[in-house]
C-alpha positions as CSV (number, residue, x, y, z in Angstrom):
1,M,-4.6,9.9,16.7
2,I,-6.7,11.2,13.9
3,R,-10.5,10.9,14.2
4,I,-12.4,10.2,11.0
5,G,-16.1,9.9,11.8
6,R,-16.3,7.3,14.6
7,Y,-12.9,5.8,13.8
8,E,-9.7,6.7,15.5
9,L,-6.6,6.0,13.4
10,G,-3.1,6.1,14.7
11,F,0.0,6.8,12.7
12,A,0.5,3.2,11.4
13,P,-2.9,2.6,10.0
14,L,-3.2,6.1,8.5
15,S,0.2,5.8,6.9
16,M,-0.7,2.3,5.5
17,I,-3.8,3.8,3.9
18,I,-1.8,6.6,2.3
19,V,0.9,4.2,1.1
20,F,-1.7,1.9,-0.5
21,I,-3.4,4.7,-2.3
22,V,-0.1,6.0,-3.7
23,L,1.1,2.5,-4.7
24,S,-2.3,1.7,-6.2
25,A,-2.2,4.8,-8.4
26,C,1.4,4.0,-9.4
27,A,0.4,0.4,-10.2
28,V,-2.4,1.5,-12.6
29,A,-0.1,4.0,-14.3
30,A,2.6,1.3,-14.6
31,A,0.1,-1.1,-16.1
32,F,-0.8,1.5,-18.8
33,H,2.8,2.1,-19.4
34,Q,3.6,-1.7,-19.7
35,A,0.7,-2.6,-22.0
36,R,1.9,-3.3,-25.5
37,P,-0.1,-4.5,-28.4
38,E,2.3,-7.4,-29.1
39,W,2.0,-8.8,-25.6
40,P,-0.6,-11.6,-25.2
41,M,-1.5,-10.4,-21.7
42,P,-4.5,-8.1,-21.6
43,L,-4.5,-4.8,-19.7
44,P,-6.9,-5.9,-16.9
45,S,-4.6,-8.8,-16.0
46,I,-1.5,-6.5,-15.8
47,I,-3.5,-4.1,-13.5
48,I,-4.5,-7.0,-11.2
49,I,-0.9,-8.2,-11.0
50,N,0.4,-4.8,-10.2
51,E,-2.4,-4.1,-7.6
52,G,-1.5,-7.4,-6.0
53,M,2.1,-6.3,-5.7
54,A,1.0,-3.0,-4.3
55,L,-1.1,-4.7,-1.7
56,L,1.8,-7.0,-0.8
57,A,4.2,-4.1,-0.5
58,T,1.7,-2.3,1.7
59,L,1.3,-5.3,4.0
60,V,5.1,-5.6,4.4
61,Y,5.3,-1.9,5.1
62,G,2.6,-2.1,7.7
63,I,4.3,-5.0,9.5
64,F,7.5,-3.1,9.7
65,V,5.8,0.2,10.8
66,H,3.8,-1.6,13.5
67,F,6.9,-3.3,14.8
68,A,8.9,-0.1,14.8
69,I,6.2,1.7,16.7
70,E,6.0,-1.1,19.2
71,I,9.8,-1.1,19.7
72,I,9.8,2.7,20.2
73,N,7.0,2.5,22.7
74,R,8.9,-0.2,24.7
75,L,12.1,1.8,24.7
76,R,10.2,4.8,26.1
77,K,9.0,2.9,29.1
């Protein structure tokens, strides 16, 4: 467990935070890379769509990590 202020974070929540920060940075970089003058979709809309996909990927990652940690803890007992 890692203590940040009064909060104690285990591996799963801490890794989810790190994964979301990395995916969020990648989503913004991809939005700038995808933006073209000939596309009718403005840049903020592309950023919002990419951030939504990053949030969804983080949610799925978190579910799998929590289940994996729970399975490992049950196998230890």
